N, CA, C and O of each residue as an XYZ file, in Angstrom:
392
protein
N       0.852     -1.183      0.000
C       0.000      0.000      0.000
C       0.889      1.234      0.000
O       1.791      1.345      0.830
N       0.650      2.149     -0.905
C       1.414      3.379     -1.009
C       0.627      4.523     -0.389
O      -0.594      4.602     -0.529
N       1.336      5.400      0.293
C       0.696      6.556      0.917
C       1.356      7.813      0.394
O       2.564      7.994      0.543
N       0.579      8.670     -0.211
C       1.078      9.927     -0.718
C       0.993     10.958      0.408
O      -0.093     11.239      0.916
N       2.138     11.520      0.794
C       2.189     12.458      1.917
C       1.308     13.670      1.668
O       0.596     14.112      2.571
N       1.343     14.213      0.459
C       0.533     15.403      0.183
C      -0.961     15.097      0.276
O      -1.739     15.959      0.685
N      -1.371     13.893     -0.094
C      -2.774     13.502      0.045
C      -3.153     13.406      1.517
O      -4.232     13.847      1.914
N      -2.275     12.837      2.319
C      -2.522     12.738      3.754
C      -2.661     14.127      4.371
O      -3.597     14.386      5.128
N      -1.738     15.008      4.049
C      -1.776     16.371      4.606
C      -3.027     17.090      4.152
O      -3.674     17.765      4.953
N      -3.385     16.958      2.872
C      -4.604     17.590      2.373
C      -5.810     17.098      3.156
O      -6.676     17.891      3.524
N      -5.874     15.797      3.414
C      -6.986     15.233      4.177
C      -7.055     15.785      5.585
O      -8.142     16.064      6.091
N      -5.906     15.945      6.224
C      -5.847     16.497      7.580
C      -6.327     17.948      7.581
O      -7.149     18.341      8.409
N      -5.811     18.723      6.659
C      -6.209     20.133      6.559
C      -7.687     20.238      6.217
O      -8.397     21.050      6.810
N      -8.166     19.429      5.268
C      -9.566     19.452      4.861
C     -10.488     19.125      6.028
O     -11.497     19.800      6.233
N     -10.143     18.084      6.799
C     -10.931     17.704      7.969
C     -11.049     18.874      8.946
O     -12.138     19.181      9.431
N      -9.937     19.513      9.224
C      -9.943     20.612     10.184
C     -10.724     21.822      9.659
O     -11.380     22.520     10.432
N     -10.655     22.066      8.362
C     -11.437     23.159      7.780
C     -12.930     22.854      7.852
O     -13.724     23.734      8.185
N     -13.315     21.634      7.547
C     -14.732     21.247      7.580
C     -15.310     21.315      8.982
O     -16.513     21.513      9.154
N     -14.457     21.151      9.981
C     -14.905     21.179     11.364
C     -14.570     22.501     12.055
O     -14.571     22.595     13.283
N     -14.287     23.512     11.247
C     -14.000     24.869     11.738
C     -12.885     24.891     12.782
O     -12.972     25.602     13.783
N     -11.835     24.103     12.535
C     -10.671     24.103     13.417
C      -9.615     24.980     12.746
O      -8.896     24.536     11.851
N      -9.539     26.202     13.185
C      -8.620     27.161     12.576
C      -7.202     26.959     13.107
O      -7.003     26.597     14.266
N      -6.226     27.199     12.238
C      -4.844     27.144     12.677
C      -4.520     28.424     13.434
O      -4.707     29.533     12.934
N      -4.034     28.237     14.641
C      -3.635     29.363     15.479
C      -2.381     28.959     16.234
O      -1.885     27.847     16.055
N      -1.874     29.820     17.055
C      -0.673     29.516     17.825
C      -0.914     28.355     18.799
O       0.043     27.728     19.254
N      -2.168     28.063     19.122
C      -2.457     27.002     20.085
C      -3.291     25.848     19.527
O      -3.634     24.936     20.279
N      -3.626     25.855     18.248
C      -4.432     24.771     17.699
C      -4.451     24.737     16.192
O      -3.893     25.614     15.531
N      -5.098     23.717     15.646
C      -5.225     23.580     14.203
C      -4.123     22.721     13.604
O      -3.487     21.932     14.304
N      -3.906     22.878     12.317
C      -2.914     22.079     11.586
C      -1.499     22.407     12.059
O      -1.187     23.560     12.356
N      -0.652     21.387     12.125
C       0.722     21.546     12.605
C       1.646     20.799     11.659
O       1.799     19.583     11.770
N       2.257     21.511     10.738
C       3.079     20.914      9.685
C       4.225     20.058     10.235
O       4.401     18.919      9.802
N       4.993     20.582     11.169
C       6.155     19.843     11.660
C       5.746     18.569     12.391
O       6.350     17.519     12.172
N       4.741     18.637     13.249
C       4.268     17.420     13.928
C       3.757     16.395     12.919
O       4.069     15.209     13.025
N       2.983     16.845     11.954
C       2.421     15.939     10.953
C       3.523     15.214     10.197
O       3.494     13.990     10.071
N       4.496     15.970      9.693
C       5.573     15.346      8.920
C       6.537     14.557      9.808
O       7.150     13.596      9.342
N       6.680     14.940     11.060
C       7.491     14.158     11.998
C       6.899     12.753     12.137
O       7.615     11.761     12.003
N       5.594     12.668     12.405
C       4.963     11.359     12.605
C       4.911     10.556     11.311
O       5.002      9.329     11.351
N       4.769     11.214     10.172
C       4.820     10.501      8.890
C       6.206      9.897      8.702
O       6.326      8.762      8.241
N       7.249     10.637      9.052
C       8.628     10.145      8.935
C       8.863      8.952      9.850
O       9.452      7.956      9.430
N       8.408      9.043     11.093
C       8.563      7.935     12.047
C       7.828      6.695     11.524
O       8.380      5.595     11.538
N       6.595      6.869     11.068
C       5.805      5.740     10.561
C       6.433      5.147      9.304
O       6.522      3.927      9.166
N       6.860      5.998      8.401
C       7.460      5.512      7.149
C       8.705      4.670      7.440
O       8.893      3.612      6.839
N       9.539      5.129      8.344
C      10.750      4.373      8.688
C      10.388      3.031      9.339
O      10.978      2.000      9.014
N       9.429      3.051     10.245
C       9.007      1.814     10.900
C       8.472      0.819      9.875
O       8.855     -0.350      9.889
N       7.591      1.275      8.988
C       6.988      0.373      8.005
C       8.015     -0.115      6.984
O       7.952     -1.264      6.546
N       8.955      0.744      6.602
C       9.999      0.355      5.654
C      10.934     -0.682      6.270
O      11.311     -1.654      5.616
N      11.306     -0.469      7.527
C      12.210     -1.400      8.216
C      11.561     -2.756      8.482
O      12.265     -3.735      8.728
N      10.239     -2.828      8.438
C       9.505     -4.059      8.743
C       8.603     -4.494      7.594
O       7.553     -5.095      7.823
N       8.995     -4.203      6.392
C       8.113     -4.393      5.235
C       7.745     -5.843      4.922
O       6.819     -6.089      4.150
N       8.445     -6.786      5.500
C       8.142     -8.192      5.208
C       7.002     -8.742      6.062
O       6.708     -9.936      5.994
N       6.358     -7.899      6.860
C       5.269     -8.331      7.742
C       3.929     -7.863      7.178
O       3.882     -7.004      6.297
N       2.860     -8.426      7.686
C       1.527     -8.043      7.201
C       1.194     -6.618      7.656
O       1.726     -6.133      8.654
N       0.321     -5.971      6.920
C      -0.089     -4.609      7.237
C      -0.732     -4.552      8.622
O      -0.453     -3.638      9.398
N      -1.574     -5.505      8.928
C      -2.237     -5.538     10.225
C      -1.227     -5.657     11.373
O      -1.346     -4.953     12.376
N      -0.244     -6.534     11.232
C       0.790     -6.693     12.258
C       1.604     -5.413     12.406
O       1.938     -5.005     13.518
N       1.917     -4.788     11.284
C       2.678     -3.533     11.321
C       1.922     -2.438     12.067
O       2.483     -1.758     12.926
N       0.663     -2.277     11.737
C      -0.143     -1.231     12.380
C      -0.288     -1.510     13.875
O      -0.143     -0.603     14.695
N      -0.572     -2.755     14.226
C      -0.698     -3.109     15.642
C       0.598     -2.834     16.402
O       0.572     -2.259     17.490
N       1.737     -3.247     15.829
C       3.016     -3.030     16.504
C       3.379     -1.549     16.574
O       3.929     -1.090     17.575
N       3.077     -0.813     15.530
C       3.358      0.622     15.543
C       2.591      1.297     16.686
O       3.147      2.113     17.421
N       1.333      0.952     16.823
C       0.513      1.532     17.887
C       1.032      1.098     19.264
O       1.102      1.909     20.187
N       1.394     -0.177     19.396
C       1.927     -0.665     20.681
C       3.222      0.060     21.055
O       3.419      0.432     22.211
N       4.092      0.254     20.082
C       5.390      0.876     20.355
C       5.278      2.386     20.518
O       5.746      2.946     21.509
N       4.660      3.038     19.546
C       4.661      4.503     19.546
C       3.461      5.124     20.256
O       3.486      6.310     20.585
N       2.434      4.356     20.491
C       1.294      4.886     21.219
C       1.658      5.292     22.636
O       1.024      6.175     23.216
N       2.662      4.660     23.188
C       3.143      4.969     24.534
C       4.237      6.035     24.523
O       4.673      6.491     25.581
N       4.675      6.428     23.345
C       5.777      7.378     23.210
C       5.308      8.676     22.550
O       5.957      9.183     21.635
N       4.203      9.199     23.009
C       3.625     10.392     22.388
C       4.546     11.606     22.440
O       4.404     12.531     21.640
N       5.476     11.604     23.367
C       6.407     12.734     23.506
C       7.765     12.451     22.885
O       8.735     13.150     23.179
N       7.850     11.442     22.035
C       9.131     11.092     21.414
C       9.707     12.265     20.613
O      10.921     12.354     20.427
N       8.857     13.142     20.149
C       9.342     14.309     19.397
C      10.328     15.136     20.218
O      11.169     15.833     19.650
N      10.238     15.069     21.539
C      11.140     15.844     22.406
C      12.588     15.351     22.327
O      13.508     16.081     22.695
N      12.794     14.143     21.861
C      14.151     13.643     21.632
C      14.765     14.358     20.433
O      15.981     14.538     20.366
N      13.930     14.760     19.498
C      14.377     15.357     18.246
C      14.303     16.887     18.228
O      15.106     17.541     17.562
N      13.346     17.453     18.957
C      13.090     18.896     18.897
C      13.191     19.563     20.265
O      12.736     19.023     21.274
N      13.791     20.735     20.274
C      13.776     21.550     21.490
C      12.378     22.138     21.656
O      11.637     22.291     20.685
N      12.037     22.459     22.871
C      10.735     23.069     23.175
C      10.558     24.370     22.377
O       9.490     24.629     21.822
N      11.611     25.171     22.332
C      11.555     26.457     21.619
C      11.212     26.256     20.149
O      10.373     26.970     19.599
N      11.857     25.292     19.518
C      11.623     25.083     18.086
C      10.249     24.475     17.820
O       9.501     24.980     16.982
N       9.912     23.403     18.518
C       8.672     22.690     18.214
C       7.434     23.515     18.536
O       6.390     23.323     17.911
N       7.527     24.423     19.490
C       6.369     25.237     19.857
C       6.301     26.563     19.100
O       5.450     27.404     19.391
N       7.181     26.746     18.147
C       7.203     28.006     17.390
C       6.090     28.059     16.343
O       5.613     27.028     15.868
N       5.698     29.252     16.003
C       4.711     29.469     14.948
C       5.243     28.933     13.623
O       4.488     28.372     12.829
N       6.530     29.102     13.386
C       7.138     28.625     12.142
C       6.992     27.107     12.015
O       6.721     26.603     10.926
N       7.171     26.376     13.121
C       7.021     24.914     13.091
C       5.579     24.513     12.798
O       5.333     23.471     12.189
N       4.645     25.319     13.221
C       3.234     25.051     12.941
C       2.937     25.257     11.451
O       2.139     24.521     10.870
N       3.562     26.231     10.849
C       3.278     26.610      9.469
C       4.062     25.825      8.420
O       3.552     25.579      7.327
N       5.303     25.428      8.739
C       6.169     24.771      7.762
C       6.927     23.632      8.427
O       6.987     23.525      9.652
N       7.506     22.781      7.580
C       8.352     21.705      8.095
C       9.664     22.300      8.581
O      10.316     23.060      7.865
N      10.041     21.950      9.796
C      11.352     22.301     10.335
C      12.067     21.014     10.723
O      11.499     20.157     11.400
N      13.302     20.889     10.295
C      14.092     19.710     10.637
C      14.399     19.714     12.132
O      14.462     20.777     12.750
N      14.588     18.540     12.710
C      14.916     18.462     14.137
C      16.197     19.229     14.470
O      17.128     19.289     13.666
N      16.226     19.806     15.657
C      17.404     20.556     16.088
C      18.206     19.861     17.182
O      19.299     20.316     17.520
N      17.689     18.765     17.744
C      18.407     18.047     18.798
C      19.031     16.748     18.302
O      20.156     16.410     18.671
N      18.296     16.027     17.468
C      18.769     14.735     16.948
C      18.216     14.562     15.545
O      17.025     14.769     15.313
N      19.077     14.184     14.610
C      18.602     13.995     13.235
C      17.947     12.626     13.098
O      18.083     11.769     13.971
N      17.239     12.432     11.995
C      16.588     11.151     11.721
C      17.581     10.103     11.200
O      17.256      8.918     11.124
N      18.757     10.534     10.853
C      19.763      9.628     10.262
C      20.284      8.643     11.256
O      21.131      7.815     10.920
């Protein structure tokens, strides 16, 4: 199964627009968080591609569902909470994905 990132982002933005969830400094669409989690998921699924989709999704939820703050390993509070991070993709400033 292929996932187009721009389609996913469009769906997220569309959902929030339809439900009158405006982007502001404290809510709405968050580009950096969205692309951070897409990157984490893509790496997990790529590294485990020989398994069934159902097993992958279950394991991803088991592993990362408990690590909701994992972004703090990669991003400083100042960067991740910035307006710029909400509006555009910003690369991690504490630890790279490499």
